C-alpha positions as CSV (number, residue, x, y, z in Angstrom):
1,X,-0.1,-0.1,0.0
2,X,1.1,3.7,-0.8
3,X,2.3,5.4,2.2
4,X,0.1,8.4,3.4
5,X,1.7,12.0,4.0
6,X,-0.4,13.6,6.3
7,X,0.8,17.0,5.9
8,X,-0.2,16.9,2.2
9,X,-3.5,18.2,2.9
10,X,-2.7,21.1,4.6
11,X,-0.4,22.4,2.2
12,X,-3.2,21.9,-0.2
13,X,-5.6,24.2,1.9
14,X,-2.8,26.5,2.4
15,X,-1.9,27.0,-0.7
16,X,-5.7,27.5,-2.0
17,X,-6.4,29.9,0.5
18,X,-3.3,31.9,-0.4
19,X,-4.6,31.8,-4.2
20,X,-8.0,33.1,-2.8
21,X,-6.6,36.0,-0.7
22,X,-4.7,37.1,-4.1
23,X,-7.7,37.2,-6.1
24,X,-9.7,38.9,-3.1
25,X,-6.7,41.8,-3.3
26,X,-7.0,41.8,-6.9
27,X,-10.1,42.8,-7.2
28,X,-10.4,46.6,-6.5
29,X,-6.9,47.2,-8.8
30,X,-8.5,45.0,-11.7
31,X,-11.9,47.4,-11.0
32,X,-9.8,50.6,-10.4
33,X,-8.0,49.8,-14.1
34,X,-11.0,48.6,-15.6
35,X,-12.4,52.0,-15.2
36,X,-11.0,54.7,-17.4
37,X,-10.8,58.1,-16.9
38,X,-12.9,61.6,-17.5
39,X,-10.9,64.0,-19.7
40,X,-11.7,68.0,-18.1
41,X,-10.9,70.5,-20.0
42,X,-12.4,74.5,-19.1
43,X,-13.0,77.1,-21.6
44,X,-13.2,80.8,-19.9
45,X,-13.6,83.2,-22.2
46,X,-14.2,84.0,-26.3
47,X,-14.2,81.0,-28.5
48,X,-11.4,81.7,-31.0
49,X,-9.4,79.0,-33.3
50,X,-7.1,78.6,-30.1
51,X,-9.7,77.0,-28.3
52,X,-10.7,75.7,-31.4
53,X,-8.0,73.7,-31.7
54,X,-7.6,73.1,-28.4
55,X,-10.9,70.9,-28.1
56,X,-10.1,69.3,-30.9
57,X,-7.0,68.0,-29.8
58,X,-9.1,67.0,-26.7
59,X,-11.5,65.0,-28.8
60,X,-8.3,63.5,-30.0
61,X,-6.8,62.5,-27.2
62,X,-10.0,61.3,-25.5
63,X,-10.7,58.8,-28.3
64,X,-7.0,57.5,-28.5
65,X,-6.9,56.9,-24.7
66,X,-10.5,55.5,-25.0
67,X,-11.9,58.3,-21.8
68,X,-15.1,57.3,-20.3
69,X,-16.2,60.9,-21.6
70,X,-14.8,64.4,-22.5
71,X,-15.8,66.9,-20.5
72,X,-15.8,70.7,-21.4
73,X,-16.7,73.3,-18.0
74,X,-17.4,76.4,-20.3
75,X,-18.0,79.8,-19.7
76,X,-18.0,81.8,-22.7
77,X,-19.6,84.8,-24.5
78,X,-19.6,83.7,-27.5
79,X,-16.6,83.6,-30.6
80,X,-16.3,83.0,-34.0
81,X,-18.6,81.4,-36.1
82,X,-16.2,79.6,-38.2
83,X,-13.8,78.5,-34.9
84,X,-17.3,77.3,-33.6
85,X,-18.0,75.4,-36.8
86,X,-15.0,73.4,-36.3
87,X,-15.7,72.4,-32.5
88,X,-19.2,71.1,-33.7
89,X,-18.7,69.1,-36.3
90,X,-15.6,67.3,-34.2
91,X,-18.3,67.2,-31.3
92,X,-20.8,65.3,-33.9
93,X,-18.1,62.4,-34.9
94,X,-16.5,61.6,-31.5
95,X,-16.5,58.3,-30.7
96,X,-16.6,59.6,-27.0
97,X,-19.3,60.9,-25.1
98,X,-18.9,64.6,-25.0
99,X,-20.2,66.5,-22.1
100,X,-20.3,70.2,-22.2
101,X,-21.2,71.6,-18.8
102,X,-21.8,75.0,-17.9
103,X,-20.6,76.1,-14.8
104,X,-20.1,77.6,-12.4
105,X,-23.2,79.6,-10.8
106,X,-23.2,82.7,-13.1
107,X,-21.9,80.9,-16.1
108,X,-23.0,81.8,-19.8
109,X,-23.3,79.5,-22.8
110,X,-24.1,82.4,-25.0
111,X,-23.8,83.2,-28.5
112,X,-21.0,80.8,-29.8
113,X,-21.1,78.7,-26.4
114,X,-25.1,77.8,-27.1
115,X,-24.4,76.2,-30.2
116,X,-21.4,74.2,-29.0
117,X,-23.3,73.2,-25.8
118,X,-26.5,71.9,-27.9
119,X,-23.8,69.5,-30.1
120,X,-22.7,67.8,-27.3
121,X,-24.1,64.1,-26.8
122,X,-25.2,65.0,-23.4
123,X,-25.7,69.0,-22.2
124,X,-25.7,70.3,-18.2
125,X,-25.9,73.4,-16.7
126,X,-25.1,75.0,-12.9
127,X,-27.6,76.4,-11.1
128,X,-28.1,80.2,-11.8
129,X,-26.4,79.9,-15.7
130,X,-28.1,80.8,-18.8
131,X,-27.8,79.5,-22.4
132,X,-28.8,81.4,-25.6
133,X,-28.7,84.8,-27.5
134,X,-26.8,82.8,-30.9
135,X,-27.2,86.0,-33.2
136,X,-24.3,86.3,-35.3
137,X,-22.8,89.8,-35.4
138,X,-19.8,91.4,-37.6
139,X,-16.2,92.6,-36.2
140,X,-18.0,95.6,-35.4
141,X,-20.8,94.4,-32.9
142,X,-23.5,94.8,-35.5
143,X,-26.1,92.0,-36.2
144,X,-24.8,90.3,-39.2
145,X,-26.8,90.5,-42.4
146,X,-30.2,88.0,-43.3
147,X,-27.9,86.0,-45.2
148,X,-25.5,85.1,-42.6
149,X,-28.4,84.6,-40.2
150,X,-30.3,82.8,-42.4
151,X,-27.2,80.4,-42.2
152,X,-27.0,80.6,-39.1
153,X,-30.8,79.7,-37.9
154,X,-29.7,76.5,-40.3
155,X,-26.5,75.3,-38.6
156,X,-28.7,75.4,-34.8
157,X,-31.2,74.0,-36.6
158,X,-29.3,71.0,-38.2
159,X,-27.5,70.6,-34.5
160,X,-30.5,70.6,-32.3
161,X,-32.5,68.1,-34.9
162,X,-29.3,65.4,-34.7
163,X,-29.1,65.9,-30.7
164,X,-32.5,65.5,-30.3
165,X,-33.0,68.9,-28.6
166,X,-35.6,71.9,-29.4
167,X,-36.1,73.5,-32.7
168,X,-37.8,76.2,-31.5
169,X,-35.4,77.5,-29.0
170,X,-32.8,76.9,-31.5
171,X,-34.0,79.4,-34.1
172,X,-35.4,81.9,-31.6
173,X,-32.0,81.9,-29.8
174,X,-30.8,82.9,-33.4
175,X,-33.2,85.3,-34.8
176,X,-34.7,86.6,-31.5
177,X,-31.3,86.5,-29.3
178,X,-33.8,84.4,-27.0
179,X,-31.7,83.3,-23.6
180,X,-33.1,81.1,-21.0
181,X,-31.7,80.1,-17.8
182,X,-30.4,76.7,-16.7
183,X,-34.4,75.3,-15.2
184,X,-36.1,76.6,-18.5
185,X,-33.3,74.9,-20.5
186,X,-34.1,71.7,-19.1
187,X,-37.7,72.1,-19.0
188,X,-38.0,72.9,-23.0
189,X,-35.5,70.0,-23.9
190,X,-32.4,72.8,-24.6
191,X,-30.5,70.5,-22.1
192,X,-30.3,67.6,-20.4
193,X,-30.1,68.6,-16.8
194,X,-29.1,70.5,-14.0
195,X,-25.9,69.6,-11.3
196,X,-24.5,71.7,-8.8
197,X,-21.0,70.4,-9.0
198,X,-18.8,68.0,-11.1
199,X,-19.3,65.6,-8.8
200,X,-22.7,65.2,-8.7
201,X,-22.7,66.0,-12.5
202,X,-20.9,62.7,-13.0
203,X,-22.6,60.3,-10.4
204,X,-26.1,61.4,-12.1
205,X,-24.1,60.4,-15.6
206,X,-23.3,57.3,-14.4
207,X,-25.5,54.9,-16.4
208,X,-26.6,56.8,-18.7
209,X,-26.7,55.8,-22.4
210,X,-25.8,58.0,-25.5
211,X,-25.5,57.2,-29.2
212,X,-21.7,58.3,-31.0
213,X,-19.9,58.0,-33.4
214,X,-20.2,59.3,-37.3
215,X,-23.1,59.5,-39.0
216,X,-23.5,55.5,-40.4
217,X,-20.8,54.5,-37.2
218,X,-23.2,55.2,-35.0
219,X,-23.4,53.3,-31.8
220,X,-24.4,52.8,-28.0
221,X,-22.3,53.4,-25.2
222,X,-23.3,53.7,-21.6
223,X,-21.4,56.2,-19.1
224,X,-19.3,54.6,-16.6
225,X,-18.5,57.8,-14.6
226,X,-20.1,57.7,-11.0
227,X,-16.5,56.5,-9.7
228,X,-13.9,57.4,-12.5
229,X,-11.2,59.7,-11.8
230,X,-10.6,63.0,-13.7
231,X,-7.6,63.9,-15.6
232,X,-7.0,67.6,-16.5
233,X,-6.3,68.7,-20.3
234,X,-5.4,72.3,-20.3
235,X,-4.2,74.9,-22.7
236,X,-0.6,75.4,-21.1
237,X,1.5,78.4,-21.4
238,X,2.0,78.9,-24.6
239,X,-1.8,78.2,-25.1
240,X,-2.6,80.7,-22.9
241,X,-0.4,82.9,-24.6
242,X,-2.1,82.4,-27.9
243,X,-5.2,83.0,-26.6
244,X,-4.4,86.2,-25.0
245,X,-3.3,87.4,-28.5
246,X,-6.2,85.8,-30.6
247,X,-7.5,89.3,-30.9
248,X,-7.7,91.6,-34.4
249,X,-7.0,94.8,-32.3
250,X,-4.3,93.3,-30.3
251,X,-2.7,92.1,-33.7
252,X,-3.0,95.3,-35.6
253,X,-1.4,97.5,-32.4
254,X,0.9,95.4,-32.9
255,X,2.4,95.2,-35.9
256,X,1.3,99.4,-36.2
257,X,3.1,100.2,-32.9
258,X,5.9,98.2,-33.9
259,X,6.3,99.6,-37.4
260,X,6.7,103.2,-35.5
261,X,9.0,101.8,-33.4
262,X,11.5,100.6,-36.1
263,X,10.8,103.8,-38.2
264,X,12.0,105.7,-34.8
265,X,15.1,103.9,-34.8
266,X,15.5,104.6,-38.3
267,X,15.1,108.0,-37.7
268,X,17.7,108.5,-34.8
269,X,19.6,105.8,-34.3
270,X,21.1,105.3,-30.9
271,X,21.3,102.3,-28.5
272,X,18.8,100.2,-30.4
273,X,16.1,100.6,-27.8
274,X,13.3,101.9,-30.2
275,X,14.6,99.1,-32.5
276,X,14.1,96.3,-29.9
277,X,10.8,97.1,-29.0
278,X,9.4,97.2,-32.1
279,X,10.9,93.8,-33.4
280,X,9.2,92.2,-29.9
281,X,6.3,94.1,-30.8
282,X,6.0,92.7,-34.4
283,X,6.5,89.1,-33.4
284,X,4.0,89.6,-31.2
285,X,1.7,90.8,-34.2
286,X,2.9,88.1,-36.6
287,X,2.0,84.9,-33.7
288,X,-1.3,86.8,-33.6
289,X,-1.7,86.5,-36.9
290,X,-0.5,82.9,-36.9
291,X,-3.8,82.4,-34.5
292,X,-6.4,84.5,-36.5
293,X,-7.5,84.2,-40.3
294,X,-6.5,86.9,-42.4
295,X,-6.2,87.5,-45.9
296,X,-3.0,88.4,-47.4
297,X,-3.9,91.5,-49.2
298,X,-4.4,93.0,-46.0
299,X,-1.1,92.0,-45.2
300,X,0.1,93.5,-48.2
301,X,-1.0,97.0,-47.4
302,X,0.5,96.7,-43.8
303,X,3.8,96.2,-45.5
304,X,2.7,98.7,-47.9
305,X,2.1,101.3,-45.0
306,X,5.7,100.5,-43.9
307,X,7.3,101.0,-46.7
308,X,5.8,104.5,-47.3
309,X,6.2,105.5,-43.8
310,X,9.9,104.3,-44.2
311,X,10.5,106.3,-47.0
312,X,9.1,109.9,-45.6
313,X,11.7,109.2,-42.5
314,X,14.6,109.1,-45.6
315,X,13.2,111.6,-48.2
316,X,11.0,114.2,-45.7
317,X,8.9,116.5,-48.0
318,X,5.3,117.7,-47.4
319,X,3.9,114.5,-45.5
320,X,2.8,112.9,-48.7
321,X,4.5,109.6,-48.0
322,X,3.3,109.5,-44.3
323,X,-0.3,110.5,-45.9
324,X,0.0,107.5,-48.4
325,X,1.2,105.3,-45.5
326,X,-1.7,106.0,-43.2
327,X,-4.3,105.6,-45.9
328,X,-2.6,102.0,-46.2
329,X,-2.6,101.5,-43.0
330,X,-6.4,102.1,-42.6
331,X,-7.3,99.6,-45.5
332,X,-5.1,97.4,-44.2
333,X,-6.9,97.3,-40.5
334,X,-10.2,97.0,-42.7
335,X,-9.0,94.1,-44.9
336,X,-6.5,92.1,-42.7
337,X,-9.1,89.5,-41.1
338,X,-11.3,87.1,-42.8
339,X,-15.2,86.4,-41.8
340,X,-16.7,88.0,-38.7
341,X,-13.6,89.2,-37.6
342,X,-12.3,92.7,-37.8
343,X,-10.6,95.6,-36.2
344,X,-12.8,97.9,-33.8
345,X,-13.1,101.7,-36.0
346,X,-12.4,103.0,-32.2
347,X,-8.8,100.8,-32.0
348,X,-8.4,101.6,-36.2
349,X,-8.5,105.1,-36.4
350,X,-6.5,106.6,-33.9
351,X,-3.3,104.2,-34.6
352,X,-3.1,105.1,-37.9
353,X,-3.6,108.9,-37.3
354,X,-0.7,108.1,-34.4
355,X,1.4,106.1,-36.4
356,X,1.0,108.5,-39.6
357,X,1.8,111.5,-37.5
358,X,4.8,109.5,-35.8
359,X,6.3,109.3,-39.3
360,X,5.9,112.9,-40.0
361,X,7.8,113.6,-37.3
362,X,10.3,111.4,-37.5
363,X,11.1,112.3,-40.9
364,X,11.2,115.8,-39.7
365,X,13.2,115.1,-36.5
366,X,15.9,112.4,-39.3
367,X,16.1,115.9,-41.6
368,X,17.2,118.5,-38.5
369,X,19.9,115.7,-37.5
370,X,21.2,115.9,-41.3
371,X,21.4,119.2,-41.6
372,X,23.2,120.5,-38.0
373,X,26.5,121.5,-37.8
374,X,28.5,118.3,-36.3
375,X,29.2,118.6,-32.7
376,X,32.1,116.1,-32.6
377,X,34.8,115.1,-33.9
378,X,36.9,117.7,-35.9
379,X,33.9,119.2,-37.9
380,X,32.6,119.9,-34.2
381,X,35.6,122.9,-34.4
382,X,33.8,124.9,-36.9
383,X,32.9,128.4,-35.9
384,X,35.0,128.2,-32.6
385,X,37.1,131.2,-31.3
386,X,40.4,130.9,-30.1
387,X,43.8,133.4,-29.1
388,X,46.7,132.1,-31.0
389,X,49.3,131.6,-27.9
390,X,52.4,131.4,-30.4
391,X,53.2,132.1,-33.9
392,X,56.0,131.8,-36.1
393,X,56.4,131.4,-40.0
394,X,52.4,132.8,-40.3
395,X,50.9,129.5,-38.7
396,X,50.2,129.6,-34.9
397,X,48.9,127.3,-32.1
398,X,46.1,127.5,-30.2
399,X,44.5,125.5,-27.5
400,X,40.6,124.4,-28.2
401,X,38.6,120.9,-27.0
402,X,41.4,120.1,-25.0
403,X,44.0,120.0,-27.4
404,X,46.4,122.0,-29.3
405,X,45.7,122.8,-32.6
406,X,48.0,124.2,-35.6
407,X,46.2,127.0,-37.5
408,X,46.9,128.8,-40.4
409,X,45.4,132.1,-41.9
410,X,43.3,132.5,-44.9
411,X,43.8,135.5,-45.9
412,X,46.8,136.6,-43.9
413,X,49.4,134.8,-41.1
414,X,48.8,134.7,-37.7
415,X,50.4,136.6,-35.0
416,X,50.6,135.7,-31.3
417,X,47.7,137.0,-29.2
418,X,45.2,137.2,-32.1
419,X,41.4,136.5,-31.5
420,X,40.5,133.8,-34.3
421,X,37.5,132.2,-35.4
422,X,37.8,128.4,-37.4
423,X,36.6,128.3,-40.8
424,X,37.7,125.3,-42.3
425,X,40.0,122.3,-41.4
426,X,42.8,121.0,-43.8
427,X,44.5,117.6,-42.8
428,X,45.2,118.6,-39.2
429,X,45.2,122.1,-39.2
430,X,43.1,124.3,-38.6
431,X,42.1,127.4,-41.4
432,X,41.0,131.0,-39.0
433,X,40.5,134.1,-39.7
434,X,40.2,137.2,-37.6
435,X,37.5,137.2,-35.0
436,X,35.5,140.4,-34.4
437,X,35.3,139.7,-30.8
438,X,37.3,137.8,-28.4
439,X,37.6,134.4,-28.5
440,X,38.3,131.5,-26.0
441,X,41.1,131.4,-23.7
442,X,44.4,129.8,-24.0
443,X,45.3,127.0,-21.3
444,X,47.3,129.9,-19.6
445,X,44.8,132.0,-19.5
446,X,42.3,129.6,-18.3
447,X,44.9,129.5,-14.7
448,X,45.0,133.3,-15.1
449,X,48.9,133.0,-15.6
450,X,49.1,134.7,-19.1
451,X,47.9,137.5,-20.7
452,X,48.2,138.5,-24.6
453,X,50.4,141.9,-25.5
């Protein structure tokens, strides 16, 4: 008969216990690892191409890393319609649930923000917020033409139809500028729910079913957000700088004032401070242009204006070049930006007048500097008076500007003690003539130890 080992059952039981314990310890880790995070982006300000690029990048990251959802916490007065269209297109085609949350209390999803909120798979608002007022306006703040308004109405209604939201509100918010509070928005099917905080919203979204994906590839997903961790997706320092510069007025100011600073450096070259400031402003202006949609024609007019201002400095006259540059600068500001963008007239006209007047003044300063008598070097001695200290053979010596100079008379030899005036320079010799009034002292006179005969 085989020999029985009494410890074998105990060893087997211990092994089973260890395996069970390992499984129990692994359950929370598996659960945590199996719940994907929620990507969070905050939009606080105007909708610009910078914001559009940032939100598009967020959608791509959420899709690539398979986040549970992509949430945009928004407070915006509106922005560019073209940027809004790009954002809406990405949200409508996203494979990841997009949640727009208008927050904090007192925030708004106005104009462009209303289109964006309605395009999300889930639209939520914090208590005390509002949404709407989507009538398009021009860069000067005036209501757009009927053609633009009708196009915006069709855009808003198509969003509402695709997301199952109120088409009546979508139409009225564009045509009539209608805006509603958070509770009214929920009641009229503009948004889905009201939540007091991010945590409360994620808890309430848990288990909700939404249809995601582009047309033809739609599929239903279930949100699991109650215990999901959040990951922030911020603009970062350089993104914030680009967003700050995404202003037509700032771009126009930087380019105009930078040009004026370079013109002053050209008119009065010195230590280069004006030139350095001008280069910095021009770089900032071109960074702003890289963010904003602009017309090449407007940029060429800007270059023409700079050339005319430089011509005014180099060949000053009656101000024709300065006037032409001012006109070119005004048209550059009007035509520089595309779409609903435009430079505010309150900025455009004063800037053009200041830069034009500044170039005219710089031209006059440059002309005076070229006409002024030299005050340094040998040329600076012309017109100065002195006393001939010593004379020998028709030449003499005088003390001027801290140095001894040999002098020769223009029409007659000089004599010791004679008061003379410098009228020309021949090599290292000064050509002088008799002065009608006493001239400058000799070095001995300065000490009070020498008196001419």
